[in-house]
N, C-alpha and C positions, 0 to 999 in steps of 0.2 A: 619370727612371727609366733612360734609356739610359746616362747618365753613371755610374750606380751599379752597372752590371752587372759580374759577375765577369770578370776577365781569363781568356782561354783559356790552355791550357797553352803554346801557341806564343807568346803574348804575354808570359806570365810568363818563359819561356825567353829571349825577346829582351831583356826588362828585366834579367834576371840576367846575361846575357852582356855587355850594354852597361855595367852597373855594374862587373862584374869587369874589363873592359878599362880603364875609367877609373881604378879603384883601383890596378890593377897598373902603370898609368902614373905613379903617385905622387901623384894628386890626393886631397885630403881628401874625406871623405864629403859634406859640404855643398857643396863646389865641384863634385863629381861630379854631384850632383843638379841644381845650377844649370846645368851644361853640358848635361845630359840634357834639361832642359826646353826648351832652344833647338832641339834636333834631334828631339824626340819628336813623334809624331802629335798632331793637335789634340784628339783624344778623350782624350789622356793629360794635357793641360795642367792641367786642374782639380785632379786628385788629386795630381799632382806638385807643384803649387804648395802644396797642403795639407801634403804631406810636408816640403817645405822650411820652411814656417812652423813646423811642429811641431819640426823639428830645431833651428831657431834659438831655440826656447824651452827647449832643453835636454833634450828627450825622446829616448829611445833609438830606434834605427832600427827595431827590431822593433815597438815601440809605434806608431811612425808608420805602418808597413805594416798592422798590425792595425786601425788606426783608419779604414781606407779602405773601410768598408762591405762587407767580405768580398771585395774584389777579388783578394786573394791567398789561396791555400790555407793551411790550418792548418799543413801540413807546411812550407811556405815560411817562414812566420813563426816556427815553432818552431826551425828550423835557424838562422835569423838570431839568434834569442834565445840559442841555445846558443853561437854564435860570439862573442857579446858577453861571455860569461864568459871565454872563452879569449883574446879580443882578436884573433882571426884571421878577419876578415870575408871576406877573399878566398877562404879555404878553404871557407867556408860557401857562397858564391856558386858556386864551382866544383862543390861537391857538389850543389847545387840544379840546376845546369845538367846535370850527368850524370844526375841522377834524372829530370828532365823529358825529356831526350833519350831515355832508356830507355822512359819511359811513352808518349811520342809515337810512338816506333818500334813499340812493342807494339800500340798502338791502330791504327796504320796496317796492321800485319800482320793484325790481327783483321778490320778493315774490308775489306781486300783478299780475305781468305778467305771472308767471309760475303756480300759484295756479290752475287755470282752466285746463290747459293741464295736470298737474300731477293728479288731481282728475279724469279727464276723462280717462286717460290711466289706472290708478289704478282700476277704476270701470270696465273698459272693460276687463282687465286681470282677475279680480275676476269673471266676468260674464262668460268668456270663460272657466275658471277653473270649475265653477259650472256645466256648460254644459258637460264638459269632464267627470266629476266624477258622476253626477246624471242623466243627460238627455240622453246622448248618450247610456249608458248601457240599458236604457228602450227600446230605438229603437233597440238595438242589440238583445234583447230578442224577439221583434216582428219580426225582420228580420230572426231570427233563424227558424221560421216556414215556410219561403219561400223555395220552392224547386227549386231555381235558383241561379245563381251566381250574387252577388251584383256588382254594378258599382265600378270601381277602386277607385274613390275619397271617396266613402262610406267605402270601406274596409280599406283604409288608415286612415280615421278618427276613425274608430272603433279600429284599431290597436293602434293608439296614445292614445285613451281613455283608452284602456286596460292597456297599459304601464304606463300611469299616475296613474291609480288605484293601480296597483300592486307594483309600486316603488315610491309612493308619498312620504313616509317618507324618503326614501333614497335620492330622488331628493332634498327635502328640507334640509336634513342634509348636503348633499354635497355642496349646495349653501351657507349655513351658514358657513361651514368650509372654503370654498374658500374665502368668504368675510372676515372672521376673520383673515385668513392667510395673505390676502392682506393688511388689516389695520395694522396688527402687523409689516409686512415688510415695509409698508409706514412710520410708525412712527420711525422705527429704521434705515432706509436707506435714506440718503440724496440724493443718486444717483437716487433712484426710485422717490423721490419727484420732483427732477429736470426734470426727464423724463416725469412725469405726467403733470407738469406745462407747459413744452414745447409742449407736445401733445395737451393740451387744446387749445393753441393758433393756432393750425393747423386745428381744426375742422371747416368744412365749415360753414360760417355764424356765428355760435355760437362762433367760435374762435375770431372773430372780437369784439364780445361783451366782452369777457374776456380781450382782448387786451385794449379796451377802458377803462374798469374799472381799470385795472392795471396801465395803463399810466396816467389816471386821478389822481389816488391816489399818484403815484410817483411825478407828477408835483406839486400837492398840498402840499405834505410833504416837498419837497425840497424848494418850494417857501416860506413856512412858516418859515423854518429853516433859510433861508437867510434873511428874514425880522427881525429875532431876532438878527441879527448882526453877525451871524456865517460865517466864511470864507467858500468859495465854497468847498474846499477839505474836511474840517471838516463836512460840511453839507452833502456831498455825503457819507461820512463814516457813519454818524448817520442814513441817509436814508437807506443805505444798511443794517445796523443792525436792523432797525425797520421794514424792509419789511417782509411780510408774503408770498411772492411769489419769487421763486428762480430765475426766469428770470429777475425780477426787481432788485433783490439783485445782481446778476452777472453783470447786466447792470450798476448799480451804481459803483460797484467795478472796472469795466473796465474803466469807465470814470475817476475815481480817479487815476487809474494807468497811463493812458495816459496824464492826466493833470500834474502829478508829473514828467513826462518825458519831459515836456516843450511844449506839443501840445496845441493849443488854444481850447476853448470849442467846437466850431463848428466841428473841425477835430476830437476831442476826441469823440464826439457823433457818428460820422460816423464810426470810428474805433471800438467803443464799440458795435455797432449793425450793422455790415456790411450786414446782410441778412434782415434787417428791420423787425425783428420778433416783436419788440415792438414799435419802433419809426417810425412814418409816415413822409413823406416828408414835409408836412406843419408844423408839430411840430418842425422838425429839423430846418427849415428855420427861424421860429419865435424865437426859442431859440437862434439861432445864432445871429439874429438881436438884441435880448434882451441883450445878452452878450456884443455885440459891443457897444450898446448905454448906457450901465450901468443900464438898467432896467430889469435885469434877473428875480428878485424876482416877480416883478409885471407881467411880461410876463408869468411866470410859473403859477401864480394864475389865470390869465385870460384864459390861455390854459386849465387849469384844469376845469374851469367852462364850457368852450366850449365843451370839451370832455365829461363832464358829461351830457350836453344837448344832444349831439349826441347819447350818450348811452340811455338816456331816450326815445328819438325819435325812436330808433331802437327797444327798448323793447316794446314800444306801437305798432309799426308796426308788431313785432313778435307775440304779443298777438292777434291782430286783424286777422292776417293771419292764425294763428294756430287753432283758434276756428272752422271755417268752414272746414279746412283740417281734423281736428280730428273727426268732426261729420261724414264726408264722410268715413274716415278710419274705424271708429267703425261700421258704417252702412254696409260697405263692408265686414268686418269680420263676423259680426253676420248674415248678409244676406247670405254669402257664406256657413256658417255652416248649416243654415236652409235648403238651397237648396241641399247641399250634403246629409243631412239626409232624405230629401223627394224625392231624385232621385229614389230610388227603388219603392216608392209609385206611382210616376209619371209613372213609367214603369210597374206598377202592371199588366196591361193587358197582356204585353209580358211575365212577370214572371209566371203568372198563366196559 
């Protein structure tokens, strides 16, 4: 099972860069694979030997990669398959390397921006849980000696703490069951995946981040495919097949459908996304200009870079604004709990 796991983006990038260097040095494909086997990590030896065996039998390189139990992404295999039509494998590997570098950099920026908020929220949740399970019961025993009615907020907090203690395992089990059921349904149901992908784009502020990331990836993929010499309809079909986002997939498919019906690209873009869920007005105008001037591939790549810069700026702004907001939120939660617990003590004179 370990040997069949999918290669990470970093591992796929390393493979693409190694192959590109060997092919640019003038080695034939089979010899490049044989040389790579000698220097590759031990975990790669098995599937690299399989690739070499399939190549020796006369299979295409894209078929050899697709046969490796999903080790490579569909986009990786599709770009290799496209290059086999044009005969320029080095260009495909260079394109793949650029794509993976952009995706890895984007993921790094997202992780860097969200690490602090996630850690802060998780720590706060654990702190509140500890208070509910261990701290509040201590105060409950103390309050039990008071011969007076406790304030409503304190009674409510004690009731929540008691419920958490009594049904902690049931709550955790229910949460795990619901999460497992959702994941199983998500993997099996394309309709649920489409709904979730569409819903993500509608989330205030965060939805725009998802939109920028998806649109940037779509522009970069389509632009690189057009640079390899692929016709626009074929490039759209490969882009749709390579997409890991249903909104992007359906967008490419709709553009392809309208193009085959005779509509120009500008009108096809409008008809494919009439509600502007993915495509903004500026991108629409620029792609229309690029198509009219014959520089669509270059325009797509430039737009992908611009959208990536916008995403980075918004992620930085999000990170900077979330830090003080989360500090205030955590302080408000913990402070409220402390005040609620000490309300009876503040009123001790009246209670006694």
